[in-house]
C-alpha positions in Angstrom: 74.9 -57.0 -39.9 75.9 -55.3 -36.9 79.8 -55.1 -36.3 81.4 -54.4 -33.2 84.1 -54.1 -31.4 85.8 -57.2 -30.1 87.8 -55.5 -27.0 88.4 -58.8 -25.4 90.5 -60.6 -28.0 92.2 -56.7 -28.8 92.9 -56.6 -24.8 94.2 -60.1 -25.2 96.4 -59.2 -28.0 97.8 -56.6 -26.1 98.7 -57.9 -22.7 100.8 -60.9 -25.2 102.5 -58.4 -26.3 103.1 -56.9 -23.3 104.5 -60.3 -21.6 106.7 -60.6 -25.4 108.5 -57.5 -24.4 109.4 -58.5 -20.6 110.6 -61.5 -21.7 112.7 -59.8 -24.4 113.9 -57.4 -21.9 114.8 -60.7 -19.6 116.4 -62.9 -22.4 118.9 -59.5 -23.1 119.1 -58.4 -19.5 118.0 -61.3 -16.8 115.9 -60.7 -14.4 116.2 -57.5 -12.2 115.8 -57.0 -8.9 113.9 -59.2 -7.2 111.4 -59.9 -10.4 110.4 -63.8 -11.2 107.5 -64.8 -13.1 104.9 -67.6 -12.4 103.5 -68.5 -15.8 100.1 -70.5 -15.9 99.7 -72.6 -19.3 97.4 -74.9 -20.5 100.0 -78.7 -21.1 97.1 -79.4 -23.8 97.3 -76.6 -26.4 98.8 -78.2 -29.7 101.7 -75.8 -30.1 103.0 -76.4 -26.2 105.8 -78.7 -26.1 107.2 -80.2 -23.3 108.6 -83.9 -22.3 106.4 -86.4 -22.0 106.5 -87.1 -18.1 105.7 -83.9 -17.8 102.9 -83.9 -19.6 101.7 -86.9 -17.6 102.6 -85.3 -14.7 100.2 -81.7 -15.7 97.3 -83.2 -17.7 95.7 -79.8 -17.8 98.1 -76.9 -16.9 101.2 -76.5 -15.4 102.6 -73.4 -13.6 106.6 -72.3 -14.1 108.0 -70.1 -12.3 110.8 -68.4 -13.6 113.2 -67.1 -11.1 117.0 -68.6 -9.9 118.1 -70.8 -12.7 116.9 -70.7 -16.3 118.8 -71.5 -19.5 118.6 -70.5 -23.6 115.3 -67.7 -22.6 114.3 -67.3 -26.6 111.7 -65.5 -28.0 109.4 -65.6 -30.8 106.1 -63.2 -32.4 104.2 -66.5 -30.9 105.6 -68.0 -28.3 109.1 -68.5 -26.2 111.7 -71.6 -25.6 113.5 -72.0 -22.3 115.2 -74.6 -20.5 114.1 -75.2 -16.7 115.7 -77.2 -13.8 113.6 -80.0 -12.6 115.3 -81.7 -9.9 118.6 -81.3 -11.8 117.6 -82.3 -14.5 116.8 -79.4 -17.3 114.1 -79.7 -19.6 113.4 -77.2 -22.7 109.6 -75.9 -22.7 108.2 -73.8 -25.3 105.3 -71.8 -24.3 102.8 -70.1 -27.2 101.7 -67.0 -25.8 98.0 -68.4 -26.3 98.6 -70.7 -24.2 99.4 -69.2 -21.4 96.2 -68.3 -18.5 98.1 -66.4 -15.9 101.1 -64.6 -15.9 102.4 -63.1 -12.2 105.3 -60.9 -11.1 104.7 -61.5 -7.1 107.7 -59.3 -6.5 105.4 -56.0 -7.6 102.1 -57.7 -7.0 101.4 -57.6 -10.5 99.0 -60.2 -12.4 97.2 -61.2 -15.7 94.6 -63.5 -15.9 93.8 -64.9 -19.6 89.8 -65.8 -19.7 88.7 -68.4 -21.7 85.3 -69.3 -22.8 85.1 -71.8 -20.5 86.7 -68.9 -17.5 84.1 -66.3 -18.4 82.4 -67.2 -15.1 85.4 -67.1 -13.3 86.2 -63.9 -10.7 89.7 -62.0 -12.1 90.4 -62.1 -8.4 90.8 -65.6 -7.9 93.9 -67.2 -6.3 96.2 -69.3 -8.1 96.7 -72.2 -4.9 98.8 -74.8 -6.9 102.4 -73.4 -8.2 105.4 -75.5 -9.4 108.8 -74.4 -8.7 111.0 -76.1 -10.3 113.8 -73.7 -10.3 113.8 -74.4 -6.0 112.8 -77.8 -5.3 112.5 -80.1 -9.1 109.4 -81.7 -6.6 106.7 -79.7 -7.4 106.5 -77.2 -4.2 103.3 -75.3 -4.2 103.1 -71.5 -2.7 100.2 -69.6 -2.7 100.0 -66.4 -5.1 96.7 -63.7 -6.0 96.1 -62.4 -9.5 95.9 -58.6 -9.0 93.5 -56.5 -10.7 95.0 -54.2 -13.0 92.4 -51.1 -11.4 94.9 -51.9 -8.8 97.6 -49.6 -10.5 95.5 -47.2 -12.2 95.7 -43.4 -11.1 
């Protein structure tokens, strides 16, 4: 039996830890400067907790924006809870790190994409073309963003 190092799994755990550390800082001190996050997650993940109307509206994945208004950001080792505003209707969501598909901070052109077995053939630089912005309009406004390769930041 040949043993191998599972670099993909190790990298995903490290990237999820990075997200956890960023959210811990935001929970403690707020968002610095122009930083804001687009977080796309799998709404069908067994540990995701969102309102039924949201899972009905977004049956596969959903992108939330953490920017202007959010409350009750609580971070654990497994995920985070946050209250976001959807058209003057606050909703609390629990998002496990394992459900996150992409994490983007467009203010500094930083992005992470988590590949699954189904995504193995997808290119890392594929654009995300449907973003829900609950904090701005609550009506599902769409914005374009792109996931930036980590190679861009290497020296």
